[in-house]
N, C-alpha and C positions, 0 to 999 in steps of 0.2 A: 226895922229897915232891911236886915238881911233876909227876912222871910219874903218881903215884897220883891226883892231882887231875885231870889230863887224862883218865885212864882213867875216873874217876868221872863226869866231865862227858859223856864219850862214851857211857857206859852209860845215863845219864839220858836223853840225847837219843834213843838207840836204843829205850828203853822207851816214850818218848812217841810216837815214830814208829810203833812196833808197835801202840800203842793207838789210833791214828787210823783210823777206818773208811775214810776216803777213800784212804788208802794201800793198803789191802787191795782196794778197788774198782778202783783204778788197776792193781794187780798182776793182778787177774782180767781186766780189759780188755786189758792188755798181753799176757797169756797167750793170749787169744782171737785177737788180732792176730798174735801170734807163731805160733800154730798155723796160721793161714791162710798166713803167710809161710813156715812150715815146709813146708806142702803145696805151695805154689807153687815153692819152692826145689827140693824133691825131684822134682816133675814135670818141671821144666825141666832139672835135673841128669840125670835118667834119659834124657830125650829127647836131650840133647846127648851123653851118654856112649854110649848104645846106638844111637840113631837117626842121629846125625851122626858117630859113632865118634871123638869128641873125647877127648883125654887127660883123666884125672880132675881134674887141677888147673885147667886152663882152663875145664872144664865147671863146676867148683865156683865159680870166679870169676864166670862169666857168670850162673849161676843165682842166686848171692848178690846180684848187682846187680839182677836182676828182683825178687827177694823184698824187698830193701831199699826199692825204690820203692813196692811194695805196703804195706810196713810204715810207711814215713814218712807216706804219705797217711792211713792209718787211725789211726795214733797221733796225728797232728796234728789230725785232724778228729773223733776219737772218744775215745781214751784220755786224752789230755792237753788236751782241748778248752778247758778253763778256763784253761790256761796258754799258749795260743797267743801266741807272740811274733811278731816281725818274720819274715816268710817267709824272707828271705835269711839272717839271722843264725842263726835256729833251724835252717834247712836246712844251713848250713855246719857247725854243731856236730853235727848228726845225721850228716852225711857223715864227719866226723872219727871219731866213735864207730864208725860202720859200717866205716871202713877198718881201725881197730884190731880190731874184731870179725872182719873178713875175715882179717886176719893171723893171729889166734888160730885161726880155723876152718881155714885152710889148713895151719897147723903141726900141728894135731891130726889133720887128715885125712891128711897125709903120714906122720905117726908111726903112725897106726892101720893104714894100708895097708902100710907097711914091716914092721909086726908081723904081717902076714898076714891082716888083716881084708879082707873083700869091700869094694870101693870104695863101693858103695851103702850098706851098713851102716855103714861108716866115716863117710860124710858125714852120715847120719842121726844118728849119735852125736855127731859134732863140733858139729852145729847145736845140739843139746840142751845140750852142755857150755858153749857160749859164751853161752847165753841169760842166765844170771845177771849176767854182766859187762855185757851189752848193756842189760838192764833198769836196772841201777844207774846206769850212765853216762848213759843217756838221761833217766832221771828226775831225776838230780841235776845234770846239765849241759845236755843238749840242750833239755829241756822244763822247765827250772827256772822258778820264778815270777819 
């Protein structure tokens, strides 16, 4: 009985969240910022991989760090501007989410490369697959009201 009540409450909250236009606007802004971070990540990744002849995992870690810096700035100042909290606390939460996202990204990248995917295509895919986690965690925790 308690489980069905909890499920019903969760479903009601999800319907309300999906019905709020500000959530869709934030998702659109987050996607634009994510696209810029995606491009920054791939440009730095390819540069380190091909130009500096760095192994694909350290190249992915470095490029992720550059992209995360880009994304934090734009998400704080544009996407979640109305929710800007204390720079330190919000930054630390964003950093924790980013470390988790990096772990997921590196795991997916490693698996895809081991399965025979090209390192660049594998990184491009891993970034896209990690995005839903990153959006959810940042919206619900890093930039919560």
